C-alpha positions as a Markdown table, in Angstrom:
| # | Residue | x | y | z |
|---|---|---|---|---|
| 1 | Unk | 134.0 | 35.4 | 102.6 |
| 2 | Unk | 136.0 | 37.2 | 105.2 |
| 3 | Unk | 134.6 | 39.7 | 107.6 |
| 4 | Unk | 134.8 | 43.4 | 106.7 |
| 5 | Unk | 136.3 | 46.0 | 109.1 |
| 6 | Unk | 135.3 | 49.6 | 108.5 |
| 7 | Unk | 137.1 | 52.3 | 110.5 |
| 8 | Unk | 136.5 | 56.0 | 110.6 |
| 9 | Unk | 137.6 | 59.2 | 112.3 |
| 10 | Unk | 134.3 | 59.2 | 114.2 |
| 11 | Unk | 131.7 | 56.6 | 114.8 |
| 12 | Unk | 128.3 | 58.3 | 115.7 |
| 13 | Unk | 125.2 | 56.4 | 116.7 |
| 14 | Unk | 122.0 | 56.9 | 118.8 |
| 15 | Unk | 122.2 | 55.1 | 122.1 |
| 16 | Unk | 119.4 | 52.5 | 121.8 |
| 17 | Unk | 119.0 | 51.6 | 125.5 |
| 18 | Unk | 118.5 | 55.3 | 126.5 |
| 19 | Unk | 114.9 | 56.6 | 126.8 |
| 20 | Unk | 116.2 | 60.1 | 126.0 |
| 21 | Unk | 117.8 | 61.1 | 122.7 |
| 22 | Unk | 121.4 | 60.2 | 123.6 |
| 23 | Unk | 124.1 | 59.8 | 121.0 |
| 24 | Unk | 127.3 | 57.9 | 121.5 |
| 25 | Unk | 130.5 | 59.3 | 119.8 |
| 26 | Unk | 133.6 | 57.2 | 119.4 |
| 27 | Unk | 136.8 | 58.7 | 118.0 |
| 28 | Unk | 138.9 | 56.4 | 115.8 |
| 29 | Unk | 136.3 | 53.7 | 116.0 |
| 30 | Unk | 135.0 | 51.0 | 113.7 |
| 31 | Unk | 132.7 | 48.1 | 113.1 |
| 32 | Unk | 133.1 | 44.5 | 111.8 |
| 33 | Unk | 130.5 | 43.1 | 109.4 |
| 34 | Unk | 130.0 | 39.4 | 108.7 |
| 35 | Unk | 129.2 | 37.9 | 105.4 |
| 36 | Unk | 125.5 | 38.1 | 106.1 |
| 37 | Unk | 125.7 | 41.9 | 106.4 |
| 38 | Unk | 125.3 | 41.9 | 110.2 |
| 39 | Unk | 127.3 | 44.0 | 112.6 |
| 40 | Unk | 129.3 | 41.6 | 114.8 |
| 41 | Unk | 131.7 | 44.0 | 116.6 |
| 42 | Unk | 131.9 | 47.7 | 117.4 |
| 43 | Unk | 134.8 | 49.4 | 119.1 |
| 44 | Unk | 138.1 | 51.2 | 118.9 |
| 45 | Unk | 140.0 | 50.7 | 115.7 |
| 46 | Unk | 143.1 | 49.1 | 117.2 |
| 47 | Unk | 141.1 | 46.7 | 119.3 |
| 48 | Unk | 139.0 | 45.5 | 116.3 |
| 49 | Unk | 142.1 | 45.2 | 114.0 |
| 50 | Unk | 143.7 | 42.9 | 116.6 |
| 51 | Unk | 140.7 | 40.7 | 117.0 |
| 52 | Unk | 140.0 | 40.3 | 113.2 |
| 53 | Unk | 143.4 | 40.4 | 111.6 |
| 54 | Unk | 142.2 | 38.8 | 108.4 |
| 55 | Unk | 139.2 | 41.0 | 107.8 |
| 56 | Unk | 138.9 | 43.0 | 104.6 |
| 57 | Unk | 139.6 | 46.6 | 105.6 |
| 58 | Unk | 138.2 | 50.0 | 104.6 |
| 59 | Unk | 139.7 | 53.0 | 106.3 |
| 60 | Unk | 137.8 | 56.3 | 106.3 |
| 61 | Unk | 140.2 | 58.6 | 108.2 |
| 62 | Unk | 138.3 | 61.8 | 107.2 |
| 63 | Unk | 134.8 | 60.6 | 107.8 |
| 64 | Unk | 132.0 | 60.1 | 110.2 |
| 65 | Unk | 130.5 | 56.6 | 110.1 |
| 66 | Unk | 126.8 | 56.7 | 111.1 |
| 67 | Unk | 123.7 | 54.6 | 110.8 |
| 68 | Unk | 121.8 | 55.0 | 107.5 |
| 69 | Unk | 119.0 | 57.6 | 107.7 |
| 70 | Unk | 115.4 | 56.4 | 107.9 |
| 71 | Unk | 112.7 | 58.3 | 105.8 |
| 72 | Unk | 109.7 | 57.3 | 107.8 |
| 73 | Unk | 107.1 | 58.9 | 105.5 |
| 74 | Unk | 107.4 | 59.1 | 101.7 |
| 75 | Unk | 105.3 | 58.7 | 98.5 |
| 76 | Unk | 108.2 | 57.6 | 96.4 |
| 77 | Unk | 106.6 | 57.3 | 93.0 |
| 78 | Unk | 105.4 | 60.9 | 93.2 |
| 79 | Unk | 109.0 | 61.8 | 92.3 |
| 80 | Unk | 107.6 | 61.9 | 88.7 |
| 81 | Unk | 105.4 | 64.8 | 89.8 |
| 82 | Unk | 108.2 | 66.9 | 91.2 |
| 83 | Unk | 107.4 | 70.6 | 90.6 |
| 84 | Unk | 104.0 | 69.9 | 89.0 |
| 85 | Unk | 101.9 | 71.2 | 91.9 |
| 86 | Unk | 103.9 | 73.9 | 93.6 |
| 87 | Unk | 102.8 | 76.8 | 95.8 |
| 88 | Unk | 99.4 | 75.5 | 96.8 |
| 89 | Unk | 97.9 | 74.5 | 100.2 |
| 90 | Unk | 97.2 | 70.9 | 100.8 |
| 91 | Unk | 93.5 | 70.8 | 100.0 |
| 92 | Unk | 94.0 | 72.6 | 96.6 |
| 93 | Unk | 97.2 | 70.7 | 96.0 |
| 94 | Unk | 95.3 | 67.4 | 96.2 |
| 95 | Unk | 92.0 | 68.3 | 94.5 |
| 96 | Unk | 93.2 | 70.7 | 91.8 |
| 97 | Unk | 96.5 | 69.0 | 90.8 |
| 98 | Unk | 97.5 | 65.6 | 92.3 |
| 99 | Unk | 94.3 | 63.6 | 92.2 |
| 100 | Unk | 93.6 | 64.9 | 88.6 |
| 101 | Unk | 97.1 | 64.0 | 87.4 |
| 102 | Unk | 97.0 | 60.6 | 89.1 |
| 103 | Unk | 93.7 | 59.8 | 87.5 |
| 104 | Unk | 95.4 | 59.8 | 84.1 |
| 105 | Unk | 98.9 | 58.7 | 85.0 |
| 106 | Unk | 98.7 | 56.1 | 87.7 |
| 107 | Unk | 99.8 | 52.6 | 86.6 |
| 108 | Unk | 102.5 | 50.1 | 87.3 |
| 109 | Unk | 105.0 | 51.7 | 85.0 |
| 110 | Unk | 104.5 | 55.1 | 86.7 |
| 111 | Unk | 105.1 | 53.5 | 90.1 |
| 112 | Unk | 108.0 | 51.4 | 88.9 |
| 113 | Unk | 109.9 | 54.3 | 87.3 |
| 114 | Unk | 109.1 | 56.9 | 90.0 |
| 115 | Unk | 110.0 | 54.5 | 92.8 |
| 116 | Unk | 113.4 | 53.6 | 91.3 |
| 117 | Unk | 114.3 | 57.2 | 90.8 |
| 118 | Unk | 113.3 | 58.0 | 94.4 |
| 119 | Unk | 115.2 | 55.1 | 95.8 |
| 120 | Unk | 118.3 | 56.1 | 93.9 |
| 121 | Unk | 118.0 | 59.7 | 95.1 |
| 122 | Unk | 117.6 | 58.6 | 98.7 |
| 123 | Unk | 120.4 | 56.1 | 98.6 |
| 124 | Unk | 122.9 | 58.6 | 97.2 |
| 125 | Unk | 121.9 | 61.1 | 99.9 |
| 126 | Unk | 122.4 | 58.6 | 102.8 |
| 127 | Unk | 118.8 | 57.3 | 103.3 |
| 128 | Unk | 119.0 | 53.5 | 103.6 |
| 129 | Unk | 115.4 | 52.8 | 104.6 |
| 130 | Unk | 112.1 | 54.3 | 103.4 |
| 131 | Unk | 108.5 | 53.9 | 104.5 |
| 132 | Unk | 106.6 | 54.3 | 101.3 |
| 133 | Unk | 102.9 | 54.9 | 101.1 |
| 134 | Unk | 101.6 | 54.6 | 97.5 |
| 135 | Unk | 99.7 | 52.5 | 95.0 |
| 136 | Unk | 100.8 | 49.4 | 93.0 |
| 137 | Unk | 102.8 | 48.0 | 95.9 |
| 138 | Unk | 104.1 | 45.0 | 93.9 |
| 139 | Unk | 105.7 | 47.4 | 91.3 |
| 140 | Unk | 107.2 | 49.4 | 94.1 |
| 141 | Unk | 108.6 | 46.3 | 95.8 |
| 142 | Unk | 110.3 | 45.2 | 92.6 |
| 143 | Unk | 111.7 | 48.7 | 92.2 |
| 144 | Unk | 113.3 | 48.8 | 95.7 |
| 145 | Unk | 114.8 | 45.3 | 95.2 |
| 146 | Unk | 116.3 | 46.4 | 91.9 |
| 147 | Unk | 118.0 | 49.3 | 93.6 |
| 148 | Unk | 118.9 | 47.6 | 96.9 |
| 149 | Unk | 117.2 | 50.0 | 99.3 |
| 150 | Unk | 115.4 | 48.8 | 102.4 |
| 151 | Unk | 111.7 | 49.7 | 102.4 |
| 152 | Unk | 108.5 | 49.3 | 104.5 |
| 153 | Unk | 105.7 | 49.3 | 102.0 |
| 154 | Unk | 102.5 | 50.9 | 103.4 |
| 155 | Unk | 99.7 | 49.2 | 101.6 |
| 156 | Unk | 97.1 | 51.9 | 100.7 |
| 157 | Unk | 93.5 | 51.8 | 101.7 |
| 158 | Unk | 91.1 | 54.6 | 100.8 |
| 159 | Unk | 87.3 | 54.9 | 100.6 |
| 160 | Unk | 87.1 | 56.1 | 97.0 |
| 161 | Unk | 88.1 | 54.5 | 93.7 |
| 162 | Unk | 91.3 | 55.2 | 91.9 |
| 163 | Unk | 93.0 | 53.6 | 88.9 |
| 164 | Unk | 94.5 | 51.1 | 91.3 |
| 165 | Unk | 91.4 | 49.8 | 93.0 |
| 166 | Unk | 87.6 | 50.3 | 92.9 |
| 167 | Unk | 86.8 | 49.9 | 96.6 |
| 168 | Unk | 88.1 | 49.0 | 100.1 |
| 169 | Unk | 88.0 | 45.3 | 99.4 |
| 170 | Unk | 90.1 | 45.9 | 96.2 |
| 171 | Unk | 92.7 | 47.9 | 98.1 |
| 172 | Unk | 93.1 | 45.4 | 100.8 |
| 173 | Unk | 93.2 | 42.4 | 98.4 |
| 174 | Unk | 95.9 | 44.0 | 96.2 |
| 175 | Unk | 97.9 | 45.0 | 99.2 |
| 176 | Unk | 97.9 | 41.7 | 100.9 |
| 177 | Unk | 98.7 | 40.0 | 97.6 |
| 178 | Unk | 101.9 | 42.1 | 97.4 |
| 179 | Unk | 102.8 | 41.3 | 101.0 |
| 180 | Unk | 102.3 | 37.5 | 100.3 |
| 181 | Unk | 104.5 | 37.7 | 97.3 |
| 182 | Unk | 107.4 | 39.5 | 98.9 |
| 183 | Unk | 107.0 | 38.6 | 102.6 |
| 184 | Unk | 110.3 | 36.6 | 102.6 |
| 185 | Unk | 112.4 | 39.4 | 101.1 |
| 186 | Unk | 114.8 | 40.6 | 103.8 |
| 187 | Unk | 114.9 | 44.2 | 102.5 |
| 188 | Unk | 111.1 | 44.5 | 102.5 |
| 189 | Unk | 108.5 | 44.9 | 105.3 |
| 190 | Unk | 104.8 | 45.8 | 105.2 |
| 191 | Unk | 102.2 | 47.8 | 107.0 |
| 192 | Unk | 98.6 | 48.9 | 106.2 |
| 193 | Unk | 97.9 | 52.5 | 105.2 |
| 194 | Unk | 94.4 | 53.9 | 105.5 |
| 195 | Unk | 95.1 | 57.2 | 103.8 |
| 196 | Unk | 93.7 | 59.6 | 106.4 |
| 197 | Unk | 90.8 | 60.0 | 108.8 |
| 198 | Unk | 89.0 | 62.2 | 106.2 |
| 199 | Unk | 89.3 | 59.6 | 103.4 |
| 200 | Unk | 88.7 | 56.4 | 105.5 |
| 201 | Unk | 85.5 | 55.6 | 107.4 |
| 202 | Unk | 85.3 | 54.0 | 110.8 |
| 203 | Unk | 84.5 | 50.7 | 109.1 |
| 204 | Unk | 87.6 | 51.0 | 107.0 |
| 205 | Unk | 89.8 | 51.7 | 110.0 |
| 206 | Unk | 88.3 | 48.8 | 111.9 |
| 207 | Unk | 88.9 | 46.4 | 108.9 |
| 208 | Unk | 92.5 | 47.6 | 108.6 |
| 209 | Unk | 93.0 | 47.1 | 112.4 |
| 210 | Unk | 91.7 | 43.6 | 112.1 |
| 211 | Unk | 94.1 | 42.6 | 109.4 |
| 212 | Unk | 97.0 | 44.4 | 111.1 |
| 213 | Unk | 96.4 | 42.5 | 114.3 |
| 214 | Unk | 96.0 | 39.2 | 112.5 |
| 215 | Unk | 99.2 | 39.6 | 110.5 |
| 216 | Unk | 101.3 | 41.4 | 113.1 |
| 217 | Unk | 102.0 | 44.5 | 111.0 |
| 218 | Unk | 101.7 | 48.2 | 111.6 |
| 219 | Unk | 99.3 | 50.9 | 110.5 |
| 220 | Unk | 100.4 | 54.1 | 108.9 |
| 221 | Unk | 98.3 | 57.2 | 108.1 |
| 222 | Unk | 98.2 | 61.0 | 107.7 |
| 223 | Unk | 97.0 | 62.7 | 110.8 |
| 224 | Unk | 96.2 | 66.3 | 111.8 |
| 225 | Unk | 98.1 | 67.6 | 108.8 |
| 226 | Unk | 96.1 | 70.8 | 108.5 |
| 227 | Unk | 93.9 | 73.0 | 110.7 |
| 228 | Unk | 91.0 | 72.4 | 108.3 |
| 229 | Unk | 91.2 | 68.7 | 108.7 |
| 230 | Unk | 90.8 | 68.9 | 112.4 |
| 231 | Unk | 88.1 | 71.6 | 112.4 |
| 232 | Unk | 86.2 | 69.8 | 109.7 |
| 233 | Unk | 86.2 | 66.6 | 111.7 |
| 234 | Unk | 85.0 | 68.4 | 114.8 |
| 235 | Unk | 82.2 | 70.1 | 112.9 |
| 236 | Unk | 81.1 | 66.8 | 111.3 |
| 237 | Unk | 81.3 | 64.5 | 114.3 |
| 238 | Unk | 82.2 | 66.6 | 117.4 |
| 239 | Unk | 85.4 | 64.5 | 117.6 |
| 240 | Unk | 89.0 | 65.2 | 116.9 |
| 241 | Unk | 90.7 | 62.7 | 114.5 |
| 242 | Unk | 93.1 | 61.4 | 117.2 |
| 243 | Unk | 90.3 | 60.9 | 119.7 |
| 244 | Unk | 88.3 | 59.0 | 117.0 |
| 245 | Unk | 91.2 | 56.7 | 116.2 |
| 246 | Unk | 91.7 | 56.1 | 119.9 |
| 247 | Unk | 88.0 | 55.2 | 120.3 |
| 248 | Unk | 88.3 | 52.8 | 117.4 |
| 249 | Unk | 91.3 | 51.1 | 119.0 |
| 250 | Unk | 93.7 | 52.0 | 116.1 |
| 251 | Unk | 96.3 | 53.8 | 118.3 |
| 252 | Unk | 99.0 | 51.5 | 119.6 |
| 253 | Unk | 102.7 | 50.7 | 119.4 |
| 254 | Unk | 102.4 | 49.6 | 115.7 |
| 255 | Unk | 100.7 | 52.8 | 114.7 |
| 256 | Unk | 102.7 | 55.7 | 113.2 |
| 257 | Unk | 101.1 | 58.9 | 111.9 |
| 258 | Unk | 102.6 | 61.4 | 109.4 |
| 259 | Unk | 102.6 | 65.2 | 110.0 |
| 260 | Unk | 100.9 | 65.6 | 113.4 |
| 261 | Unk | 100.9 | 69.3 | 113.0 |
| 262 | Unk | 97.8 | 70.5 | 114.7 |
| 263 | Unk | 98.0 | 68.5 | 117.9 |
| 264 | Unk | 96.5 | 69.6 | 121.3 |
| 265 | Unk | 98.0 | 68.5 | 124.6 |
| 266 | Unk | 95.2 | 65.8 | 124.7 |
| 267 | Unk | 96.3 | 64.5 | 121.3 |
| 268 | Unk | 99.9 | 64.3 | 122.4 |
| 269 | Unk | 98.9 | 62.5 | 125.6 |
| 270 | Unk | 96.8 | 60.0 | 123.5 |
| 271 | Unk | 99.8 | 59.1 | 121.4 |
| 272 | Unk | 102.1 | 58.8 | 124.4 |
| 273 | Unk | 99.5 | 56.7 | 126.4 |
| 274 | Unk | 99.1 | 54.2 | 123.5 |
| 275 | Unk | 102.7 | 54.0 | 122.6 |
| 276 | Unk | 102.1 | 55.3 | 119.0 |
| 277 | Unk | 104.7 | 57.2 | 116.9 |
| 278 | Unk | 104.6 | 60.5 | 115.1 |
| 279 | Unk | 106.5 | 61.3 | 111.9 |
| 280 | Unk | 107.5 | 64.9 | 111.5 |
| 281 | Unk | 107.7 | 66.1 | 107.8 |
| 282 | Unk | 109.1 | 69.7 | 108.2 |
| 283 | Unk | 109.8 | 70.6 | 104.6 |
| 284 | Unk | 106.4 | 69.4 | 103.3 |
| 285 | Unk | 104.6 | 71.1 | 106.2 |
| 286 | Unk | 106.3 | 74.4 | 105.5 |
| 287 | Unk | 105.9 | 74.3 | 101.7 |
| 288 | Unk | 102.2 | 73.5 | 101.9 |
| 289 | Unk | 101.9 | 76.1 | 104.8 |
| 290 | Unk | 100.3 | 73.4 | 106.9 |
| 291 | Unk | 102.1 | 74.6 | 110.0 |
| 292 | Unk | 104.9 | 73.4 | 112.4 |
| 293 | Unk | 104.4 | 70.2 | 114.4 |
| 294 | Unk | 104.9 | 70.5 | 118.2 |
| 295 | Unk | 107.9 | 68.2 | 118.2 |
| 296 | Unk | 109.4 | 69.4 | 121.4 |
| 297 | Unk | 106.1 | 68.7 | 123.2 |
| 298 | Unk | 105.9 | 65.3 | 121.6 |
| 299 | Unk | 109.4 | 64.4 | 122.7 |
| 300 | Unk | 108.8 | 65.7 | 126.2 |
| 301 | Unk | 105.7 | 63.6 | 126.5 |
| 302 | Unk | 107.8 | 60.5 | 125.6 |
| 303 | Unk | 106.3 | 60.0 | 122.1 |
| 304 | Unk | 108.7 | 58.4 | 119.7 |
| 305 | Unk | 109.2 | 60.7 | 116.7 |
| 306 | Unk | 110.7 | 60.0 | 113.3 |
| 307 | Unk | 111.3 | 62.2 | 110.3 |
| 308 | Unk | 110.0 | 62.0 | 106.8 |
| 309 | Unk | 110.3 | 63.9 | 103.5 |
| 310 | Unk | 106.8 | 63.2 | 102.3 |
| 311 | Unk | 106.8 | 62.9 | 98.5 |
| 312 | Unk | 108.7 | 65.0 | 96.0 |
| 313 | Unk | 105.5 | 66.5 | 94.7 |
| 314 | Unk | 105.1 | 68.3 | 98.0 |
| 315 | Unk | 108.7 | 68.7 | 99.0 |
| 316 | Unk | 110.7 | 68.6 | 95.7 |
| 317 | Unk | 113.6 | 66.9 | 97.6 |
| 318 | Unk | 114.0 | 63.5 | 99.2 |
| 319 | Unk | 116.8 | 64.8 | 101.5 |
| 320 | Unk | 116.9 | 63.6 | 105.1 |
| 321 | Unk | 119.8 | 65.9 | 105.9 |
| 322 | Unk | 117.6 | 68.8 | 105.1 |
| 323 | Unk | 114.8 | 67.4 | 107.2 |
| 324 | Unk | 117.1 | 66.9 | 110.2 |
| 325 | Unk | 118.3 | 70.4 | 110.1 |
| 326 | Unk | 114.9 | 71.9 | 109.6 |
| 327 | Unk | 113.4 | 69.8 | 112.4 |
| 328 | Unk | 115.9 | 71.3 | 114.8 |
| 329 | Unk | 115.6 | 74.9 | 113.5 |
| 330 | Unk | 111.9 | 75.2 | 113.4 |
| 331 | Unk | 111.5 | 73.2 | 116.6 |
| 332 | Unk | 113.5 | 76.0 | 118.3 |
| 333 | Unk | 111.4 | 78.8 | 116.7 |
| 334 | Unk | 108.1 | 77.1 | 117.6 |
| 335 | Unk | 109.1 | 77.1 | 121.2 |
| 336 | Unk | 111.0 | 80.3 | 121.3 |
| 337 | Unk | 113.8 | 78.3 | 122.9 |
| 338 | Unk | 117.2 | 77.8 | 121.2 |
| 339 | Unk | 117.7 | 74.6 | 123.3 |
| 340 | Unk | 114.6 | 72.9 | 122.0 |
| 341 | Unk | 115.0 | 70.0 | 119.6 |
| 342 | Unk | 118.7 | 69.8 | 119.9 |
| 343 | Unk | 121.1 | 68.1 | 117.5 |
| 344 | Unk | 121.1 | 64.8 | 119.3 |
| 345 | Unk | 117.3 | 64.7 | 119.2 |
| 346 | Unk | 117.2 | 65.6 | 115.5 |
| 347 | Unk | 119.8 | 63.0 | 114.6 |
| 348 | Unk | 117.9 | 60.4 | 116.7 |
| 349 | Unk | 114.6 | 61.2 | 114.9 |
| 350 | Unk | 116.3 | 60.7 | 111.5 |
| 351 | Unk | 117.7 | 57.3 | 112.5 |
| 352 | Unk | 116.5 | 55.2 | 115.4 |
| 353 | Unk | 113.3 | 57.2 | 116.0 |
| 354 | Unk | 112.3 | 56.6 | 112.4 |
| 355 | Unk | 113.3 | 52.9 | 112.6 |
| 356 | Unk | 111.2 | 52.4 | 115.7 |
| 357 | Unk | 108.2 | 54.2 | 114.2 |
| 358 | Unk | 108.1 | 52.0 | 111.2 |
| 359 | Unk | 108.7 | 48.7 | 113.1 |
| 360 | Unk | 112.3 | 48.2 | 112.3 |
| 361 | Unk | 114.0 | 49.4 | 115.5 |
| 362 | Unk | 115.4 | 46.0 | 116.3 |
| 363 | Unk | 117.1 | 45.8 | 113.0 |
| 364 | Unk | 118.3 | 49.2 | 111.8 |
| 365 | Unk | 118.6 | 52.8 | 113.0 |
| 366 | Unk | 121.7 | 52.5 | 115.2 |
| 367 | Unk | 125.2 | 50.9 | 115.0 |
| 368 | Unk | 124.9 | 47.9 | 117.4 |
| 369 | Unk | 126.1 | 44.3 | 117.4 |
| 370 | Unk | 123.3 | 42.1 | 115.9 |
| 371 | Unk | 121.8 | 44.8 | 113.7 |
| 372 | Unk | 122.0 | 45.1 | 110.0 |
| 373 | Unk | 125.0 | 47.0 | 108.6 |
| 374 | Unk | 122.9 | 49.9 | 107.2 |
| 375 | Unk | 125.5 | 52.6 | 107.3 |
| 376 | Unk | 126.6 | 55.9 | 105.8 |
| 377 | Unk | 130.0 | 57.6 | 105.6 |
| 378 | Unk | 130.0 | 61.4 | 105.7 |
| 379 | Unk | 133.1 | 63.3 | 104.5 |
| 380 | Unk | 134.6 | 65.9 | 106.8 |
| 381 | Unk | 137.5 | 67.1 | 104.5 |
| 382 | Unk | 135.8 | 70.0 | 102.8 |
| 383 | Unk | 136.2 | 73.6 | 104.0 |
| 384 | Unk | 132.5 | 73.7 | 104.9 |
| 385 | Unk | 133.1 | 70.9 | 107.4 |
| 386 | Unk | 136.2 | 72.4 | 109.1 |
| 387 | Unk | 136.9 | 72.7 | 112.0 |
| 388 | Unk | 135.0 | 70.0 | 113.8 |
| 389 | Unk | 134.2 | 70.4 | 117.5 |
| 390 | Unk | 131.2 | 68.1 | 117.8 |
| 391 | Unk | 130.5 | 65.5 | 115.1 |
| 392 | Unk | 126.8 | 65.3 | 116.0 |
| 393 | Unk | 126.4 | 69.0 | 115.5 |
| 394 | Unk | 128.1 | 68.7 | 112.1 |
| 395 | Unk | 125.8 | 65.9 | 111.0 |
| 396 | Unk | 122.7 | 68.0 | 111.8 |
| 397 | Unk | 123.7 | 71.6 | 111.2 |
| 398 | Unk | 126.6 | 71.6 | 108.7 |
| 399 | Unk | 126.5 | 68.4 | 106.6 |
| 400 | Unk | 124.4 | 67.9 | 103.5 |
| 401 | Unk | 123.6 | 64.9 | 101.4 |
| 402 | Unk | 126.4 | 65.9 | 99.0 |
| 403 | Unk | 128.9 | 65.0 | 101.8 |
| 404 | Unk | 127.8 | 61.4 | 101.8 |
| 405 | Unk | 130.4 | 59.3 | 100.1 |
| 406 | Unk | 129.5 | 55.7 | 100.9 |
| 407 | Unk | 126.3 | 53.9 | 101.8 |
| 408 | Unk | 125.8 | 50.3 | 102.8 |
| 409 | Unk | 122.4 | 48.4 | 103.1 |
| 410 | Unk | 122.6 | 45.0 | 104.7 |
| 411 | Unk | 126.4 | 45.2 | 104.4 |
| 412 | Unk | 126.3 | 45.7 | 100.6 |
| 413 | Unk | 127.9 | 48.9 | 99.4 |
| 414 | Unk | 125.3 | 50.7 | 97.4 |
| 415 | Unk | 127.3 | 54.0 | 97.1 |
| 416 | Unk | 131.0 | 54.0 | 96.8 |
| 417 | Unk | 133.1 | 57.3 | 96.7 |
| 418 | Unk | 129.9 | 59.2 | 95.9 |
| 419 | Unk | 128.8 | 57.0 | 93.0 |
| 420 | Unk | 125.9 | 54.6 | 92.9 |
| 421 | Unk | 127.1 | 51.1 | 92.5 |
| 422 | Unk | 123.8 | 49.8 | 91.0 |
| 423 | Unk | 123.1 | 49.6 | 87.2 |
| 424 | Unk | 119.5 | 50.6 | 87.9 |
| 425 | Unk | 120.4 | 54.3 | 87.6 |
| 426 | Unk | 120.8 | 54.4 | 83.9 |
| 427 | Unk | 117.7 | 52.3 | 83.2 |
| 428 | Unk | 115.6 | 54.5 | 85.5 |
| 429 | Unk | 116.8 | 57.6 | 83.7 |
| 430 | Unk | 115.9 | 56.1 | 80.3 |
| 431 | Unk | 112.5 | 55.0 | 81.5 |
| 432 | Unk | 111.9 | 58.5 | 82.9 |
| 433 | Unk | 112.8 | 60.0 | 79.5 |
| 434 | Unk | 110.1 | 57.9 | 77.9 |
| 435 | Unk | 107.4 | 59.0 | 80.3 |
| 436 | Unk | 108.4 | 62.7 | 80.6 |
| 437 | Unk | 106.4 | 64.0 | 77.6 |
| 438 | Unk | 103.2 | 62.4 | 78.7 |
| 439 | Unk | 103.6 | 63.6 | 82.3 |
| 440 | Unk | 104.5 | 67.1 | 81.2 |
| 441 | Unk | 101.5 | 67.3 | 78.8 |
| 442 | Unk | 99.1 | 66.1 | 81.6 |
| 443 | Unk | 100.6 | 68.4 | 84.2 |
| 444 | Unk | 100.3 | 71.4 | 81.9 |
| 445 | Unk | 96.7 | 70.6 | 81.0 |
| 446 | Unk | 95.6 | 70.1 | 84.6 |
| 447 | Unk | 97.5 | 73.3 | 85.6 |
| 448 | Unk | 95.9 | 75.3 | 82.8 |
| 449 | Unk | 92.4 | 74.1 | 83.7 |
| 450 | Unk | 92.8 | 75.2 | 87.3 |
| 451 | Unk | 94.5 | 78.6 | 86.9 |
């Protein structure tokens, strides 16, 4: 097959070789993609057209062409619980709603349907890669492959039984079986996911670390999400969770933690010193009233930061454009400084920062020769996007997921002219319709019991 040349009014990408959040902007630029879905050339439109005269061409004269967004923390299957546990703080949200509903609902069908719906929502909104932490990883893997979204599956490990596994041995065994089955799939990667310091013992973290080192995969967990989590840990052991994980040897370049809200300067220094990453989830942290993560301080310390939506049960939207904008806005408020967490930093967190956090920084997150063609096209033609002085500013402060018209994953066009190209959309909707009455009945019963 011939190469494909995609050209746009603007090409916008994080600058990978820069330690700071620097964004390259090229007017009237484009890329060439080979038949394996790899970017083989980037440059001015006229130059590329002359070099590859026989390429298939797609011209996007009213668009920004950018790397696909990276959702670095999500519980995708929980899309089926969207709106079932609103307006509660995290501890009550988990204990009075989520864990009770999961005790009755959790199975392979639930995960398959919920993950497909989430992947379709994310793709249509410009998210090409997702780090998904949830149960029944094999069902989730099949769902991502059916839709064509890239995913890092965080294999769950937790100290108490669920419908998925009875003990730590069971969680690890099921997770590694999923990895073994899908390890050769180019769209799928894996990491281990001890749920949180308050649900995983020292022994569990040490076992996870041992497997992660043996297999060369990362570790993903929730960390310092609420003030109660931190104070409870200190009261119990005299040790903050970050310090505990550092003592256990868990912190390192392959470690990425979601939320990171209640960080001290020592916690930030520990992540920076060990080369670990933080994943900021602004919408979820606001909705659960968990707090605002010290993102400006993390960035200033040299910590790599990505962005995540969390699950739709605690956010209600899997919208990385919203997370980008919120990250910049609340980052400014938290510091009392309008220059804090600027547009370039927010855009980098949503793309290359997230890719680096989840272990895919060499493959996605920026538009570079040799990387996978995971791309989005954002329409600039609407009144809400006019005029345009700075395309990076527009991506962060003005654009929404509704402005995404085209999405490519590995060079394959998954969204064209605003429409999903996969047939999985109708089948997922039909499966959801079958499950809806059962989910609604359980959610209503659990909610009524706890009112």
